[in-house]
Backbone as CSV, one residue per row, in Angstrom:
resi,resn,N_x,N_y,N_z,CA_x,CA_y,CA_z,C_x,C_y,C_z
1,MET,-100.075,17.809,29.584,-100.219,17.181,28.266,-100.045,18.223,27.158
2,LYS,-100.667,19.378,27.355,-100.549,20.431,26.357,-99.098,20.894,26.219
3,LYS,-98.421,20.932,27.349,-97.006,21.347,27.310,-96.178,20.359,26.509
4,ALA,-96.490,19.074,26.654,-95.746,18.043,25.918,-95.984,18.166,24.433
5,ILE,-97.246,18.433,24.049,-97.579,18.581,22.622,-96.862,19.803,22.034
6,ARG,-96.848,20.894,22.793,-96.143,22.091,22.315,-94.646,21.823,22.123
7,PHE,-94.074,21.070,23.029,-92.643,20.752,22.941,-92.347,19.950,21.685
8,VAL,-93.233,18.948,21.390,-93.021,18.105,20.201,-93.112,18.944,18.933
9,TRP,-94.171,19.807,18.875,-94.313,20.649,17.679,-93.137,21.622,17.524
10,GLY,-92.660,22.144,18.624,-91.495,23.054,18.566,-90.258,22.339,18.063
11,PHE,-90.092,21.075,18.534,-88.938,20.282,18.112,-88.995,19.986,16.617
12,LEU,-90.192,19.595,16.131,-90.362,19.306,14.703,-90.138,20.556,13.850
13,LEU,-90.626,21.690,14.342,-90.447,22.940,13.602,-88.971,23.299,13.510
14,ALA,-88.242,23.047,14.572,-86.806,23.327,14.570,-86.082,22.452,13.558
15,LEU,-86.484,21.163,13.478,-85.864,20.251,12.507,-86.134,20.705,11.076
16,LEU,-87.394,21.124,10.832,-87.728,21.585,9.490,-86.934,22.842,9.114
17,THR,-86.732,23.732,10.089,-85.972,24.957,9.840,-84.519,24.645,9.520
18,LEU,-83.917,23.725,10.277,-82.530,23.321,10.021,-82.388,22.697,8.651
19,ASP,-83.379,21.875,8.274,-83.330,21.191,6.982,-83.422,22.207,5.839
20,ALA,-84.245,23.275,6.065,-84.401,24.285,5.018,-83.107,25.037,4.760
21,TYR,-82.298,25.126,5.795,-81.039,25.863,5.659,-79.835,24.941,5.483
22,ALA,-80.046,23.672,5.185,-78.935,22.736,4.968,-78.205,23.097,3.688
23,ASP,-76.883,22.851,3.655,-76.074,23.163,2.477,-76.419,22.255,1.317
24,ILE,-76.327,22.809,0.108,-76.606,22.078,-1.119,-75.368,22.140,-2.016
25,GLN,-75.044,21.034,-2.662,-73.905,20.978,-3.574,-74.387,21.149,-5.012
26,ARG,-73.647,21.933,-5.779,-73.965,22.142,-7.196,-72.768,21.706,-8.026
27,TRP,-72.976,20.857,-9.026,-71.880,20.420,-9.903,-72.392,20.244,-11.320
28,VAL,-71.474,20.133,-12.260,-71.794,19.998,-13.680,-71.184,18.702,-14.193
29,ASP,-71.970,17.929,-14.930,-71.442,16.669,-15.454,-70.698,16.899,-16.769
30,GLU,-70.253,15.781,-17.379,-69.443,15.880,-18.603,-70.228,16.425,-19.798
31,ARG,-71.559,16.428,-19.729,-72.391,16.965,-20.813,-72.774,18.426,-20.589
32,GLY,-72.318,18.976,-19.463,-72.626,20.366,-19.152,-73.921,20.557,-18.404
33,VAL,-74.555,19.462,-17.958,-75.822,19.538,-17.230,-75.538,19.852,-15.763
34,VAL,-76.265,20.828,-15.222,-76.082,21.232,-13.835,-76.909,20.332,-12.919
35,HIS,-76.293,19.879,-11.826,-76.972,19.014,-10.850,-76.887,19.642,-9.470
36,TYR,-77.876,19.297,-8.633,-77.894,19.742,-7.245,-78.124,18.525,-6.353
37,GLY,-77.526,18.539,-5.192,-77.718,17.442,-4.247,-76.950,17.694,-2.973
38,ASP,-77.169,16.820,-1.993,-76.466,17.001,-0.734,-75.050,16.447,-0.781
39,LYS,-74.773,15.559,-1.763,-73.433,14.998,-1.927,-73.073,14.953,-3.406
40,ILE,-71.791,15.138,-3.689,-71.303,15.054,-5.068,-70.879,13.626,-5.349
41,PRO,-71.345,13.018,-6.440,-70.903,11.657,-6.785,-69.384,11.612,-6.933
42,PRO,-68.750,10.525,-6.530,-67.288,10.436,-6.583,-66.704,10.714,-7.961
43,GLU,-67.427,10.290,-9.025,-66.881,10.473,-10.372,-66.839,11.941,-10.804
44,TYR,-67.536,12.829,-10.070,-67.537,14.246,-10.406,-66.780,15.092,-9.375
45,SER,-66.116,14.460,-8.465,-65.459,15.198,-7.384,-64.313,16.074,-7.889
46,GLY,-63.713,15.684,-9.031,-62.594,16.475,-9.550,-62.988,17.506,-10.569
47,ARG,-64.297,17.679,-10.839,-64.744,18.595,-11.879,-65.064,19.997,-11.342
48,GLY,-64.940,20.189,-10.062,-65.256,21.477,-9.478,-66.716,21.525,-9.051
49,SER,-66.982,22.287,-7.992,-68.359,22.352,-7.482,-68.555,23.639,-6.700
50,ILE,-69.829,23.934,-6.418,-70.196,25.107,-5.633,-71.105,24.657,-4.498
51,GLN,-70.806,25.117,-3.314,-71.631,24.792,-2.152,-72.552,25.970,-1.848
52,LEU,-73.867,25.694,-1.780,-74.874,26.712,-1.507,-75.530,26.444,-0.160
53,ASN,-75.936,27.508,0.502,-76.700,27.285,1.736,-78.178,27.096,1.395
54,GLY,-79.011,26.915,2.394,-80.428,26.638,2.155,-81.161,27.755,1.436
55,GLN,-80.590,28.961,1.431,-81.200,30.096,0.749,-80.665,30.293,-0.662
56,GLY,-79.786,29.367,-1.080,-79.231,29.451,-2.427,-78.054,30.382,-2.565
57,VAL,-77.469,30.814,-1.460,-76.320,31.717,-1.489,-75.029,30.897,-1.513
58,ARG,-74.127,31.286,-2.398,-72.850,30.571,-2.513,-72.012,30.796,-1.258
59,VAL,-71.563,29.713,-0.644,-70.752,29.823,0.572,-69.350,29.250,0.374
60,LYS,-69.174,28.434,-0.645,-67.874,27.824,-0.863,-67.777,27.342,-2.310
61,GLU,-66.583,27.442,-2.882,-66.394,26.985,-4.258,-65.108,26.158,-4.350
62,LYS,-65.191,25.075,-5.034,-64.045,24.199,-5.230,-63.741,24.135,-6.718
63,ASN,-62.542,24.568,-7.082,-62.154,24.550,-8.494,-61.900,23.124,-8.958
64,ARG,-62.097,22.929,-10.230,-61.832,21.604,-10.787,-60.334,21.331,-10.780
65,ALA,-59.975,20.066,-10.792,-58.565,19.679,-10.806,-57.948,20.040,-12.151
66,LEU,-56.725,20.591,-12.119,-56.037,20.970,-13.347,-55.471,19.748,-14.055
67,THR,-55.473,19.810,-15.381,-54.837,18.742,-16.157,-53.322,18.902,-16.064
68,ASP,-52.587,17.886,-16.516,-51.120,17.961,-16.492,-50.616,19.130,-17.333
69,THR,-51.246,19.358,-18.470,-50.845,20.475,-19.338,-51.088,21.804,-18.641
70,GLU,-52.249,21.950,-17.996,-52.567,23.194,-17.304,-51.634,23.422,-16.117
71,GLN,-51.286,22.344,-15.401,-50.347,22.466,-14.291,-48.975,22.922,-14.788
72,HIS,-48.551,22.374,-15.933,-47.257,22.754,-16.519,-47.273,24.219,-16.937
73,GLU,-48.364,24.654,-17.581,-48.473,26.048,-18.004,-48.499,26.984,-16.800
74,GLN,-49.213,26.572,-15.766,-49.291,27.386,-14.552,-47.918,27.504,-13.889
75,SER,-47.170,26.403,-13.891,-45.826,26.418,-13.315,-44.898,27.330,-14.115
76,GLN,-45.018,27.265,-15.444,-44.197,28.124,-16.295,-44.521,29.601,-16.061
77,LEU,-45.806,29.908,-15.945,-46.219,31.291,-15.700,-45.681,31.795,-14.365
78,ALA,-45.737,30.940,-13.349,-45.225,31.326,-12.030,-43.721,31.584,-12.089
79,ASN,-43.003,30.738,-12.836,-41.552,30.919,-12.980,-41.233,32.207,-13.727
80,GLN,-42.021,32.519,-14.760,-41.809,33.746,-15.523,-42.052,34.975,-14.650
81,GLN,-43.098,34.916,-13.841,-43.393,36.038,-12.953,-42.300,36.214,-11.896
82,LYS,-41.793,35.086,-11.404,-40.716,35.146,-10.412,-39.448,35.735,-11.033
83,GLU,-39.142,35.317,-12.270,-37.958,35.817,-12.958,-38.097,37.311,-13.252
84,ALA,-39.305,37.734,-13.645,-39.537,39.155,-13.920,-39.368,39.983,-12.640
85,SER,-39.840,39.452,-11.526,-39.694,40.148,-10.254,-38.228,40.236,-9.849
86,ARG,-37.490,39.148,-10.064,-36.064,39.136,-9.741,-35.302,40.139,-10.609
87,ALA,-35.660,40.198,-11.902,-34.998,41.138,-12.815,-35.282,42.583,-12.419
88,LYS,-36.523,42.842,-11.992,-36.882,44.196,-11.570,-36.095,44.604,-10.327
89,GLU,-35.950,43.699,-9.380,-35.186,43.989,-8.164,-33.715,44.225,-8.492
90,GLU,-33.176,43.436,-9.425,-31.779,43.602,-9.820,-31.573,44.940,-10.514
91,GLN,-32.531,45.337,-11.363,-32.435,46.629,-12.038,-32.492,47.773,-11.035
92,LEU,-33.347,47.629,-10.028,-33.448,48.651,-8.984,-32.128,48.760,-8.223
93,ARG,-31.512,47.618,-7.932,-30.232,47.625,-7.218,-29.150,48.319,-8.046
94,ARG,-29.130,48.032,-9.347,-28.130,48.648,-10.225,-28.348,50.154,-10.346
95,ASP,-29.621,50.549,-10.419,-29.924,51.970,-10.534,-29.463,52.727,-9.286
96,ARG,-29.716,52.145,-8.141,-29.289,52.793,-6.896,-27.773,52.896,-6.833
97,SER,-27.102,51.817,-7.227,-25.641,51.828,-7.233,-25.099,52.880,-8.196
98,LEU,-25.735,52.995,-9.364,-25.308,53.970,-10.365,-25.457,55.394,-9.837
99,MET,-26.616,55.694,-9.248,-26.871,57.048,-8.772,-26.024,57.400,-7.547
100,ASP,-25.653,56.383,-6.758,-24.806,56.620,-5.589,-23.332,56.748,-5.967
101,THR,-22.941,56.154,-7.095,-21.533,56.158,-7.508,-21.132,57.475,-8.164
102,TYR,-22.032,58.044,-8.973,-21.695,59.249,-9.733,-22.582,60.418,-9.313
103,TYR,-21.940,61.578,-9.118,-22.676,62.776,-8.743,-23.370,63.390,-9.951
104,ASN,-22.729,63.332,-11.110,-23.322,63.829,-12.339,-22.791,63.008,-13.515
105,ILE,-23.339,63.254,-14.685,-22.997,62.432,-15.849,-21.564,62.665,-16.312
106,GLU,-21.005,63.867,-16.037,-19.625,64.133,-16.428,-18.658,63.189,-15.718
107,GLU,-19.000,62.809,-14.499,-18.140,61.868,-13.770,-18.082,60.515,-14.477
108,ILE,-19.176,60.107,-15.086,-19.186,58.828,-15.814,-18.280,58.927,-17.030
109,TYR,-18.354,60.056,-17.733,-17.474,60.231,-18.900,-16.002,60.192,-18.497
110,ARG,-15.674,60.845,-17.395,-14.281,60.856,-16.954,-13.813,59.461,-16.533
111,ALA,-14.688,58.742,-15.814,-14.335,57.378,-15.403,-14.145,56.482,-16.624
112,ARG,-15.032,56.647,-17.620,-14.898,55.862,-18.845,-13.576,56.150,-19.538
113,ASP,-13.229,57.427,-19.664,-11.996,57.799,-20.367,-10.767,57.257,-19.659
114,ARG,-10.754,57.314,-18.323,-9.603,56.791,-17.573,-9.457,55.285,-17.780
115,THR,-10.584,54.585,-17.703,-10.545,53.129,-17.839,-10.112,52.715,-19.241
116,LEU,-10.678,53.362,-20.258,-10.322,53.015,-21.640,-8.858,53.373,-21.938
117,GLU,-8.384,54.484,-21.351,-6.985,54.869,-21.549,-6.039,53.819,-20.973
118,SER,-6.408,53.286,-19.799,-5.583,52.252,-19.183,-5.534,50.992,-20.048
119,ILE,-6.667,50.601,-20.597,-6.711,49.416,-21.459,-5.941,49.670,-22.747
120,ASP,-6.097,50.872,-23.326,-5.379,51.209,-24.561,-3.869,51.160,-24.354
121,ASN,-3.402,51.628,-23.193,-1.968,51.578,-22.900,-1.469,50.133,-22.841
122,ALA,-2.260,49.273,-22.207,-1.881,47.860,-22.129,-1.835,47.228,-23.516
123,ILE,-2.788,47.610,-24.368,-2.802,47.089,-25.742,-1.570,47.574,-26.505
124,SER,-1.206,48.834,-26.335,-0.044,49.391,-27.032,1.240,48.688,-26.620
125,VAL,1.398,48.439,-25.310,2.593,47.742,-24.815,2.681,46.344,-25.424
126,THR,1.555,45.650,-25.487,1.535,44.298,-26.057,1.888,44.326,-27.535
127,GLU,1.363,45.310,-28.257,1.646,45.407,-29.697,3.114,45.725,-29.959
128,VAL,3.695,46.585,-29.122,5.119,46.896,-29.266,5.965,45.646,-29.056
129,ARG,5.623,44.904,-28.022,6.375,43.667,-27.752,6.219,42.667,-28.896
130,LEU,5.052,42.584,-29.463,4.819,41.684,-30.596,5.671,42.074,-31.802
131,ASN,5.796,43.360,-32.062,6.604,43.820,-33.188,8.078,43.488,-32.977
132,GLU,8.549,43.657,-31.739,9.940,43.340,-31.434,10.232,41.853,-31.662
133,ILE,9.328,41.016,-31.176,9.523,39.571,-31.317,9.447,39.164,-32.785
134,ALA,8.529,39.805,-33.517,8.388,39.471,-34.940,9.685,39.763,-35.682
135,LYS,10.328,40.883,-35.372,11.611,41.218,-36.009,12.695,40.200,-35.643
136,GLN,12.744,39.807,-34.380,13.733,38.823,-33.943,13.517,37.480,-34.644
137,LYS,12.268,37.104,-34.775,11.956,35.827,-35.413,12.331,35.853,-36.898
138,ILE,12.092,36.982,-37.573,12.463,37.099,-38.982,13.977,36.983,-39.147
139,ALA,14.704,37.636,-38.245,16.163,37.569,-38.297,16.666,36.141,-38.094
140,LEU,16.071,35.417,-37.168,16.463,34.025,-36.933,16.124,33.150,-38.136
141,ASP,14.955,33.384,-38.714,14.567,32.601,-39.889,15.559,32.800,-41.026
142,GLU,15.989,34.061,-41.213,16.968,34.343,-42.270,18.313,33.701,-41.960
143,ALA,18.689,33.730,-40.696,19.978,33.145,-40.314,19.972,31.634,-40.489
144,LEU,18.830,31.014,-40.203,18.747,29.554,-40.327,18.752,29.092,-41.780
145,GLN,18.496,30.016,-42.722,18.533,29.668,-44.126,19.974,29.514,-44.630
146,LYS,20.910,30.076,-43.873,22.325,30.001,-44.233,22.937,28.726,-43.656
147,ASN,24.072,28.418,-44.130,24.786,27.245,-43.618,25.439,27.591,-42.288
148,VAL,24.911,27.044,-41.239,25.474,27.281,-39.901,25.848,25.946,-39.279
149,ALA,26.743,26.019,-38.350,27.197,24.788,-37.676,26.022,24.150,-36.927
150,GLN,26.110,22.831,-36.775,25.018,22.088,-36.159,24.666,22.577,-34.759
151,PRO,25.684,22.765,-33.866,25.335,23.235,-32.510,24.627,24.593,-32.543
152,GLN,25.104,25.479,-33.388,24.492,26.804,-33.473,23.095,26.725,-34.087
153,PHE,22.913,25.820,-35.042,21.604,25.650,-35.673,20.562,25.191,-34.651
154,ILE,20.971,24.243,-33.808,20.056,23.720,-32.783,19.662,24.825,-31.804
155,LYS,20.650,25.640,-31.403,20.387,26.711,-30.462,19.448,27.758,-31.059
156,MET,19.720,28.126,-32.326,18.894,29.133,-32.975,17.464,28.620,-33.229
157,SER,17.332,27.343,-33.542,16.005,26.757,-33.765,15.177,26.780,-32.486
158,ALA,15.837,26.446,-31.363,15.139,26.464,-30.073,14.698,27.877,-29.715
159,GLU,15.576,28.860,-30.023,15.228,30.247,-29.731,14.052,30.710,-30.595
160,ARG,14.068,30.281,-31.863,12.972,30.648,-32.751,11.645,30.049,-32.276
161,ASP,11.696,28.775,-31.834,10.484,28.132,-31.324,9.965,28.836,-30.075
162,SER,10.872,29.301,-29.237,10.474,30.022,-28.026,9.784,31.336,-28.379
163,LEU,10.340,32.015,-29.396,9.730,33.264,-29.825,8.335,33.019,-30.412
164,ALA,8.185,31.935,-31.158,6.888,31.604,-31.746,5.850,31.349,-30.654
165,THR,6.262,30.682,-29.574,5.355,30.437,-28.444,4.937,31.740,-27.776
166,GLU,5.924,32.639,-27.636,5.619,33.920,-27.002,4.680,34.752,-27.875
167,VAL,4.872,34.696,-29.198,3.991,35.414,-30.113,2.550,34.920,-29.960
168,LYS,2.389,33.617,-29.896,1.045,33.049,-29.738,0.402,33.525,-28.438
169,HIS,1.198,33.518,-27.359,0.684,33.934,-26.058,0.272,35.411,-26.064
170,LEU,1.122,36.263,-26.660,0.824,37.688,-26.692,-0.381,37.998,-27.579
171,ASN,-0.539,37.246,-28.647,-1.720,37.433,-29.503,-3.002,37.103,-28.744
172,GLU,-2.963,36.061,-27.907,-4.120,35.715,-27.096,-4.442,36.837,-26.108
173,ILE,-3.379,37.393,-25.498,-3.576,38.506,-24.569,-4.160,39.711,-25.292
174,LEU,-3.666,39.977,-26.494,-4.140,41.116,-27.266,-5.626,40.982,-27.612
175,ILE,-6.028,39.782,-27.984,-7.441,39.536,-28.306,-8.315,39.778,-27.073
176,LYS,-7.879,39.292,-25.922,-8.653,39.458,-24.691,-8.771,40.928,-24.300
177,ARG,-7.658,41.678,-24.449,-7.684,43.087,-24.047,-8.554,43.920,-24.989
178,LYS,-8.542,43.592,-26.264,-9.410,44.314,-27.199,-10.887,44.002,-26.914
179,ALA,-11.161,42.741,-26.567,-12.540,42.386,-26.198,-12.952,43.095,-24.911
180,GLU,-12.004,43.192,-23.972,-12.275,43.899,-22.715,-12.588,45.371,-22.979
181,ARG,-11.842,45.960,-23.911,-12.082,47.372,-24.241,-13.475,47.564,-24.831
182,GLU,-13.857,46.677,-25.716,-15.176,46.782,-26.346,-16.292,46.630,-25.313
183,GLN,-16.145,45.638,-24.424,-17.169,45.413,-23.396,-17.243,46.584,-22.420
184,THR,-16.071,47.136,-22.079,-16.042,48.282,-21.164,-16.714,49.493,-21.780
185,ASP,-16.438,49.726,-23.054,-17.066,50.854,-23.743,-18.582,50.700,-23.776
186,LEU,-19.052,49.479,-24.073,-20.494,49.227,-24.102,-21.119,49.401,-22.719
187,ARG,-20.403,48.957,-21.685,-20.933,49.080,-20.319,-21.105,50.543,-19.932
188,TYR,-20.110,51.363,-20.245,-20.212,52.784,-19.903,-21.295,53.470,-20.725
189,LYS,-21.451,53.079,-21.982,-22.522,53.652,-22.796,-23.884,53.347,-22.175
190,ALA,-24.048,52.099,-21.700,-25.307,51.711,-21.068,-25.524,52.499,-19.769
191,GLU,-24.460,52.706,-18.991,-24.587,53.454,-17.737,-24.940,54.917,-18.013
192,ILE,-24.321,55.486,-19.037,-24.616,56.882,-19.387,-26.069,57.024,-19.819
193,GLN,-26.535,56.086,-20.648,-27.918,56.124,-21.108,-28.891,55.974,-19.951
194,ARG,-28.604,55.032,-19.050,-29.499,54.809,-17.913,-29.485,55.999,-16.957
195,TYR,-28.318,56.608,-16.758,-28.218,57.778,-15.886,-29.067,58.920,-16.444
196,LYS,-29.027,59.096,-17.768,-29.841,60.132,-18.404,-31.331,59.852,-18.202
197,GLU,-31.729,58.598,-18.378,-33.142,58.232,-18.226,-33.641,58.524,-16.812
198,ILE,-32.848,58.128,-15.820,-33.260,58.345,-14.434,-33.287,59.835,-14.103
199,SER,-32.262,60.555,-14.568,-32.198,62.000,-14.285,-33.355,62.734,-14.941
200,ASP,-33.667,62.376,-16.189,-34.794,63.015,-16.878,-36.109,62.720,-16.170
201,ALA,-36.266,61.480,-15.708,-37.495,61.114,-15.007,-37.630,61.897,-13.706
202,LYS,-36.528,62.149,-13.029,-36.562,62.888,-11.777,-36.967,64.348,-11.992
203,LEU,-36.663,64.873,-13.187,-37.017,66.259,-13.470,-38.514,66.449,-13.692
204,HIS,-39.191,65.376,-14.133,-40.599,65.481,-14.494,-41.553,64.852,-13.484
205,LYS,-41.031,63.991,-12.615,-41.892,63.323,-11.643,-41.244,63.345,-10.274
206,PRO,-42.081,63.292,-9.219,-41.516,63.130,-7.870,-40.771,61.811,-7.791
207,SER,-39.671,61.788,-7.073,-38.869,60.569,-6.993,-39.647,59.411,-6.415
208,SER,-40.690,59.690,-5.573,-41.486,58.612,-4.986,-42.291,57.871,-6.024
209,ASN,-42.503,58.510,-7.193,-43.265,57.866,-8.260,-42.379,57.150,-9.259
210,ILE,-41.079,57.126,-9.007,-40.151,56.489,-9.937,-39.527,55.293,-9.239
211,PRO,-40.083,54.093,-9.430,-39.598,52.937,-8.683,-38.165,52.560,-8.985
212,ASN,-37.674,52.845,-10.191,-36.329,52.424,-10.566,-35.275,53.486,-10.298
213,ALA,-35.688,54.628,-9.771,-34.726,55.687,-9.524,-34.473,55.802,-8.034
214,ALA,-33.254,55.505,-7.627,-32.912,55.626,-6.217,-32.752,57.102,-5.874
215,PRO,-33.194,57.520,-4.698,-33.051,58.925,-4.321,-31.596,59.329,-4.215
216,VAL,-31.264,60.506,-4.734,-29.888,60.996,-4.678,-29.668,61.613,-3.307
217,THR,-28.750,61.048,-2.553,-28.504,61.506,-1.187,-27.234,62.341,-1.094
218,LYS,-26.569,62.598,-2.246,-25.332,63.360,-2.204,-25.634,64.846,-2.021
219,PRO,-24.706,65.613,-1.445,-24.917,67.045,-1.261,-24.968,67.776,-2.597
220,LEU,-25.588,68.944,-2.604,-25.733,69.730,-3.815,-24.453,70.544,-4.076
221,PRO,-24.363,71.150,-5.292,-23.132,71.629,-5.882,-21.985,72.121,-5.017
222,MET,-22.215,72.775,-3.880,-21.111,73.323,-3.102,-20.323,72.204,-2.457
223,LEU,-19.391,71.639,-3.255,-18.576,70.517,-2.783,-17.109,70.918,-2.755
224,PRO,-16.292,70.293,-1.904,-14.847,70.512,-1.984,-14.322,69.951,-3.288
225,ALA,-13.202,70.467,-3.745,-12.625,70.014,-5.024,-12.341,68.535,-4.964
226,ARG,-12.638,67.842,-6.055,-12.421,66.399,-6.119,-10.998,66.054,-6.532
227,GLY,-10.197,67.045,-6.862,-8.843,66.735,-7.310,-8.745,66.885,-8.803
228,LYS,-7.599,67.153,-9.321,-7.436,67.340,-10.763,-7.476,66.001,-11.471
229,GLU,-8.069,66.044,-12.629,-8.128,64.853,-13.458,-6.850,64.761,-14.273
230,SER,-6.355,63.559,-14.389,-5.162,63.347,-15.205,-5.506,63.436,-16.671
231,ASN,-4.667,64.001,-17.465,-4.920,64.099,-18.898,-4.427,62.857,-19.605
């Protein structure tokens, strides 16, 4: 009998101990009043809550549901962070390509000069051709002002129209080549500036501390001749 009584008291004590350590829910209503209970009312389920154990220690937290505006702002922030990360990776790729392409800054100047010289030559050829056509067109215009036979007039008019079409086409080419020259010059200026920035940073900091500077893997000065540069 005594054993049975001890068993019952032990069982009841165990239940009381479990109840003392049961989880408690904490939530705040629309007036800012804090509530505690074993269950959160359905109308407050989206406002966020904290789950406490029987000793009052926080064991779990549920954030409140975001409004549509907050979700939109959060999405925009995530997109901005993703774009910034993508831009940083692209800049790192360009920096590595730049440092691997040129051994020193003088090579960039030489490459720029060769490229601009090639574009300038193309522009000069186009301008010469334009001047030639302009002279031919002026001569035809003067000839058409005179009394010429009908068959010859028709032929000369067609030739003049053809020259006018060619002038228009060459002017379009000239505009594109001049724009190409300007963009090329700006691109090389940007590369020269960036090369200087990376090189200066390498002089003052270990390369491992410079995330945007790719390590230079080219051999040091004792190199075979690269060949003569064209003037």
